[in-house]
N, C-alpha and C positions, 0 to 999 in steps of 0.2 A: 445694639438695638435688639430687643427681645421679640421673637416671632411667636405669637400666641393664637391658638385656635380655640374659640368658644363654641360650646355645643349645648343646645336644649333639645330634649327628646323624651319619648316614652309616656307622655301624658296627652298633650295636644299641641299643635303649632310648632312642630320640630323645626329647628333652624341651625345655621352655622354662621360664624363670623370670624374674620381674621384681623388681628391688630398687630402692627409692626412698629416698634419704637413708640408706642402710645398713639399712633395714627391709625384710624379706621381705614382698612384697605378694601374690605368686601364684606357683605352680609346678605343672606337670602334665606327664605323659608323653603323647606323641602317640598311643600305642596306644589310650588310653582313648577318643579321639574317632574314630579310623579303624577301630577294632575289629580291627586286625592286631597280634597279640601280638609284642612286642619289635621293632616296626618300626624300620628304620634311616632312614626317609624324613625329609626336611626337616620340622621340626615346625610346619607351617602352622597347624593347628587349635589347637595348644597356644599358639602365639604370639598368635593372634587372641584366645583366652581371656584371656591375661595382660594384653594391652593393654586389652581391654574391662573387665576387673576394676578397672583403675586409671583408666579413662576417658582413655586416651592414644592418640595417633597415633604412627606411626614417626618422624615429624619432631620429635616432642616428646622423643625419646630423646637422651641425652647419649652413649651408646655401645651398641653391640651386641658381645657378647663370645662367641667360640667357645671350646669347652672344651679343645682341644689345638692343637698346632702341626703342621699337615699336612706341611710341608716337612721337619721333623725326622723325622717318621714315614717319609716317603719315603726319606730318607737311610738310615734303619735297614733298610728293605726292600732297597734296592740293595746296601748293604754286606753284608747277610745272604746274599743270593743269590750275591754275589761270593765270600764266604767258603766257601760250600758247593758252588760250581761244580766240576765240570759237573752235579752233582746238582740237582734242582729245576727242570729246564728247562720241564716241562709247567706247573708252578705259576707259574713266571716268565712264561710266555707268556699265561697267564690273567690274572694280577694286573696286569702292567704296563700293558696297554691301558686298564684301568679307571682306574688312577692317572693316566695321561697325559690321558685324555679327561674325567675327572670330578674326581678328588681333587686333582690338581695345580692345578686352576683353582677351588679351593674358594671364593675370594673372589667369583668370578663367579657360582657357584652360590648363595651366600648372598644376594648382591645380587638375583639373579633370583627367589629364593624370597620375599624380602621384597616385591619388586615385584608378585608374584602376590597378595599380601595387600592392598596399596593403593599408590597413587602416593606417592612421597616424593622428597626432594631428595638424590640420591646424593652430591653434592659435600659436603653438610653432615654426612653420616653418618660417625661415627667407628667403624671396625671394628677390634676388638682380638682377639688370640689369647693364651690362657694355656697354659702347659705342663700336660699332663694331670694329673700328680700334684700340681701346685699347685692345680688345680681341686678335686681330692679333699681335699687338706689344708685349703683354705679352706672347703669345705662343712662340715667337721667343727669346725674351731677357731672360726671367727667366730660361729656361732650358739650356741656353748657358753657356759656360765656362768663360764669361767675367764679371768682376765686374762692368765695365763701358763700354758702347759702343753707337755708333749711331744706330738708328733704322729707317728702311725704310719699310713702308707698302704700297702696291699697289694692288688694285683690281678693280672690276666694280664699286660698290657703297655700302656704309654702310647706315648710316642715311643720312648725307649730304656728308661726306668725301669720296673721291675716292683715295686719296694717302696722306701719311703723313711722315714727318721727325721728329724724336724725339731723346731723350737721355734716356738711361737706366742707372741708377746709384744705385747700391745696390738693395734696395727694391722699389725704386722710378722710375716712368716713367714720363717724361715731354715731351709734344708735342711742337715743335717750329714752324712748318709750315704745312699747309694743302692745298690740292687741292679739290675743291668742285664740286658736280654735277651741270650741266650735262657734265662737262669736265672730261674725264676719260680715262686713258690708257687701263684699262680693257674693257671698253665698246667699245673703238676703235677696239681692237683686236677681240672682240666678233662680232662686225659688219662685219669684214672681214671673220670670221668663218661662219657667216650666208651667206655672199655673195658667198663663195666658196662651199656652199652646205652641210655644217656640222651643227650639232645641237648646239645652243648657251648654254653655261654653262656646256657642257660636251664634245663638239667636238673641243675645242681649242687646245688640244694636237695633234689632227689630222692635224690641220693647221700647227702647229710647225713641225710635221713629214713630211709634204709635202714641206716645205720651201727649203730643200736641193736639191729638184728636179728642182728648178729654176736656170736659167743661169744668173749669176751675170753680165756677160759681154754683154748680149743681149740688143739691143736698146730698146726692149719692156720693159724689167725689169727696165732700167734706166728711161724710160718714166713713168712707174708706180710710182716709188719713187718720181719723180718730181711732178706728179699730186696729189699724196697723200699729200705731203707737201704744195702744192699750194692751194688745195681746201678742203681737208678733215680734216687736222689737222695743226694747227700752233704750232710750238715747240719753247718755250721760252728758253733763256740761262740757266735758273735754272732747266730745265726739265719739268716745268709745261706746260700744253697743253690747247689749245682752239679749241673746235670742233664746226664748223659752223653748227648750228642746221637746216639750210636750206637743208642739205644733209642727216639728220638723222631723225628717227621716233620713237626712243625708249623712249623719254621723255613723249610723249603724244599719241603715236599710238600703234598699235598691232604688228608692225614689226620693225626690227632694223634700216633699211635704206629706203631711197626713191630711189627705184631701177632705175627709168628712169634717175634720175640725176647722179647716180653712173655710169650707162651705158654710159652716155654722157662724163663723166670725164675720165673713165678708158678705154673706147673703147671695152669692152667685156661685155656680158650679165652675169647675175647671173647664176652660175652653179646650176642645179637642183640636189637634193640629189640622190645619187646612179648613176648619169649619168657618162659618160666617163670623165676621167681626161685628159686634154690636156696640152701641154707645157705652154700655156698661164696661166693656173691655177697654175702651179708650179712657174712661174715667178711672179705672183701676190702674192703668199704665201711668196716667198723670199722677195719681196718688203716690205710687212707689217712687216715681222719679222725683217728686217734690220732697219726699222723706229722705231720699238718697242725697239730694242737694243740701238739705239741712245738715245731714251728718258730715258731708265733705267740708262744708263751710266751718262747722264747729271744730273739726280736726285741724283745718288750716289755722283757725284762731289759736288753738292750743299750740301748734307749731310756732306761730309767731310769739306767743307768750313765753315759751320756754327757751327759744333761741334768740329772740330780739333782733332777728335779721330782716333785711328788706327784700331778699330774693327767695323764691321757692322753686325747687325742682320736684317733679312728680313722675311716677311710673307705677306699674301694676295695672291689671286689667281694668279696674275702675277708673283709672286715669284716662281711658279711652272714651269715657262718658263726656263728650264734648259739651253737652248741655250744662252739666254740673260745672265743668271748667269755665264756661261762659259766665255762670252765676258767681263763681269764685272771682273772676276778673272784676265783675260789677261791684262785688263786696269791698274791693279796694283794701284788702287786708295786707297784701304785699305790693310793693312797687313793681316787681318783676315776677312773672311766672313762666317757667319753662317746662314743657311736657315732652317726654321722649316720644318720638314718632312711632316707635314699635314698643308700646308700653306693656303689651301682653307677654306671654311666655316666650314668643319668638325673640323678643328683645332681651330676654334673659341670657341668650347666647352671647350677645354683644356685651352685656353688663358683666358676665363672667370673665370674658377676655380682658375687659378694661380693669376690672378689680384686680386680676392677677398682675397686669402691667404696672398699675400704680401702687397697689398695697403690698403685693408679694415681692415683685421685683423692684419696687420703689422708683420706677421710671417717672420722669417729669411729664406733666400733662402737655399735650400739643396745644399751641395757641389757636384760638378759634378764628375762623375766617367768616366775615359777614355775621351770620346769626348764631352759628354753633359750629362744631367740627363734624357734623353729620353729612356735610356736602349735599344738602337738600334731601337727604335720605335716598339719593340715587346711588345705591351701593351694590345693585345686582348686575347680572350680565348684560352686555350689549352684543350686537351681531354685525358682522362685516358685510360688505356689499356682496362678496362671494357667497356667503351663506344665504343671503336673501335671493340671489339669482338661482341658487341650488333649489330652494323651496319653490320658486316660480316654475322651474323646469319639472319638478316632480308633480306639482299640482296642476300644471298647464294653466297657470293663472294669467289673466289678462291684466297687463300693467303698462304704465308709462313712467319713465325715469325723468325727473325734473331736477337738473343739477343746481340751478340757481334757487337757493332757499327763499330769497325775497319773492320771487315769482310764485313759488309753491305756496308760501304762506298767504300771500294776497289772494290767490285762487281759492284756497281752502276756506279762508275767512268769508269769501263771497258765497261759497256753497253753504256754509253754516247759516249765513244771513238769509239764504233762500230756503230755509227749513230742512236742509239735509242733515242727516246724522252721520258723524264721522268717527271711525276708529282711528285713534292717534297713537302711534307706536314710535318712540324715539329713544335713542341712546340706551343708558343703563336703567334697568328695572328698579322700581322703588322697593325699599325694605320697609315692611310694616303693612298694616291692613288697608291703607288708603292709596288709591291711584292719584298721583300728583302731577300729571301732565306728561308722563312717559309711557304709561300703559293705560290710556284713558279713552272713554267714549265721550265725545263733545257734541253739544247742541246749543241752540239759541234759547237762553233763559227767558226771553221776552215772549216767546210763543206760548200761549196759554194751553195749547194742546200737547205740548212736548212731554210733560210728566206722564200723561196717560200713554202716549206713544212709546216712550222709552221703557216703561214698566211692562206693558203688555206685548209689545212687538219686538223689542230688542233684548231686554233683560229676562223676560218671561218669569216675572215675580209678582208679589202681591201689589195690588194697585195703590195701596196707601203709602208705599215707601217713598220718602222724600229724596230730593236730589240737592247736591251742593253746588254753590257757585265758586268758580275760580276767577278772581278779580285782580287787576293790576294793583300792586301794593300801594302805589301813589294815589290811586283813585278809590281806595277802600272807603274813605270817609264820605264819598259821594253817595254811597248806598247803605252803609251800616254804621251802627254805633259800636266801634271797635277801639279799644284802648291800646292795643299792641298788635304786632304782626302775628299772623297765623299761617305759616307756610306749610304746616302739616295737617291742616283741616281738623284741628283739635279744639276749636272754640266756636261755640254758637253765639251769634250776636243778633240783636234786634235790627230790623230793617228801618231805615229812616221814615219818619211820618210822611214826608213829602212823596215818598215812593209808594205809599199804601193807597188802596181804594177804600171807599166807604162801604161798610157792610150793612146789609139789611137788618132791620130790628129783630127779625125772627131767626138770626143766624144760628144761634145755639139750639134752636128748636128744630133745625133741619136735621135729617138723618146724616150719618157719618159720611157717606159717599157724596151726598149732595153738597155738603160743606167743602169736601175735597175739591170739587170743581167750581166752586164759587170764586169769581175773580177777586183776589185779595190785594194784588199789587201789579205794578207795571213790569215786574220780573216774576211773573206768576209761578213759573215752573221750578223756582228754587225757594219759594216762600212757604214756610210751614204754616199750619193753621193758626199758630200763635204769633205770626208776623216775625218769625226768626229765621235764620239760615245758618248752616254749618259752613263757615267761610274758609276758603283757601286764598291767602294772599300770594300772588305770583311775583317773583323777584328776578330781575334780569341777571343778578349775580349767580344764581343757582340753576336757572333754566332759561337761557336766552332765546331758545326756539319757541317755547311755549309763550314766553312774554311777547315775542314779536307777533305771533299769531293773534293774540288778544289785542295787541296794538293795531293790527291791520283790521280786525273786526270793529274796533272803535272808530277807525278812520272811515269805515263804510256806514256805520249805524249811529255813532255817537255814544254807544254804550260799551264799557270796557269790562264786561264779564261774560262768561260762558257757563253753561252746565258742564260740570266735570264729574263723571261717574266712572267707576272701575270698569276696565275692559274685560268683562266676563259675562256669563249668563248664570242664572240661578243654579246653585249646586256645584259650580266649578270655581276653581281658584282664578285669580287674575292671570291673564296670559303672560307667558314668559318669552317664548320664541316667536320668530316670524310665522312659523307654521301654526302655532297656537292661535295667533292673531288672525291668520287667513281662514282657518277653520271656523272660528267664532264669527267672523265677518260673513262667510258664506252660509252659515246656518241660522242667521238672524236677518231681520229686515233693515240692517244698516245700509246706508246709501253709498258710502265711500270708505276706503281704507288707505291710510298713509303709513308706510313703514319707512322711516328715515326719509330718503328722497324718492321713494317709489309710491306711485298712486295706483290703487287698484279699483276697478269697477266690476260689476257683475255683467258678464257677457249676455246672460239671459236671466230673467227673473226666475228664481227657484219656485218649485211647486210647494207653497207653504202648507198645503194640506198633507204633504208627505215629507215633513221636515226631517224625520229620522233617516229617510233615504239619502237626503243631502248630507246629513251628519256622517253616515257610513261612507259616502263617496269620497269624503276628504280625510278618511282615516288612512294613514300610511302604514306600511309594514315596518 
């Protein structure tokens, strides 16, 4: 059995994973340990965790695998600057020294990073590099339940490739078609992320969340779609795209777009970060989301045409666009669709390790249990009772231990039904960008005030941001039009008509915030403005505790779904340790915190006018 460590680093969302004999043992993002969101740093803490989880040393490893090929990426950088010269001189002068001093000597940096963890025999260490899109493809296909499937990867850019279509067959992955830089669906979407005032490589999900605020029937929205297709992207019948670089600046400049040209095409100026959101911004978000969905569906149709297969596996940053994934399900191109839960660059660490296991070492794939071999994506660290007690002692936390989980679950379900907001921390941390019931904030989806409360008083983030429902898998069809399971919250589905409320005739004439708080359904706080929701189906097989909690809530209320949002506040990663959870709990207006069998309450209400003081109070040395 080969023991393989996969690494992604030096761009964004650094991570590490460990695969032993083809089985996924552990995986985690570095940000969870360092508390620096989307950190690009070498994943020191994530590697330490993965090795400790398996009881291994670096010398025990058969290989360490990096998730892309830096020399190919450097080749693309040089050829791009040459093609656009003399433009891009400032960007060139900034980028090249970094590459020469750091990324050109990536082997040296990896060896040094591992040495900082522990001493090891460098001569015996096998260091491998996979291509970026192979890492994505492997991360999706190998954990899937399919012996053979089409594979579609879509992101910003790897080395040269920005999207690929391939076939997974047993242990083998074969690429059939690629789209290359500078033409990229991911970069197109990121350009609009920038233009709408969000941060590239982290704010794309905000753009997706803003899209339902657009009015699809408005003449402005239709004009945006027409202008995008006429000037900013040419969409080919096979889903490949051509981006006119006269309008973009990412290839050789320091910004994503040429703002004056975009302003002339779209008729609105770039929105500045944190500035007011207008209806035009919602309409533009809807327009680019609509165009992206069209491209993804065309790519999937091409994958179906050239492979003739019934199943599809997806990964890459664009595969995290759960709205597009939902539309792809509705299109019924494939009988089965599987999306990697950590589809972005963090998941590349896992894909690199799996690619080495199955293609380099030719190990057999591990048979899937239940849905896939990702174990519900609960691949991060868990914490012992001793560690929780230690945290309580250091913070002087007020807590109660409830040994009988049935009693604990019934009690917390009752608190949620009584409009309490609960921090829910259980077992192993999730791998990927979504909280799936182990590092979650939970609340009652039926409460029409809960979206506002969670955004403004718990998460401290933009009021328009939507929330997702976690629903018992067996009851999903009681609420949503869903054609398959969605355990990783990666598919958006329409809410059943019988759950909806009738809207006033002037609904689309209301301003954006008024529409936000207009009652749309009986589960208002998880209902997007277009009557959709980003669904997580909860399964007893992968998370029995979370399943029981929702079951107990159903016994009390008759409804088997809860709001499930990630356990963090704006600007911070999802919590990892009990201390992270307690600090977040005490610095927000959350009502209760549950860490495994421990229930925490606030002894006294914090002074919310001096939140920073409370934040400092719970900082440990």
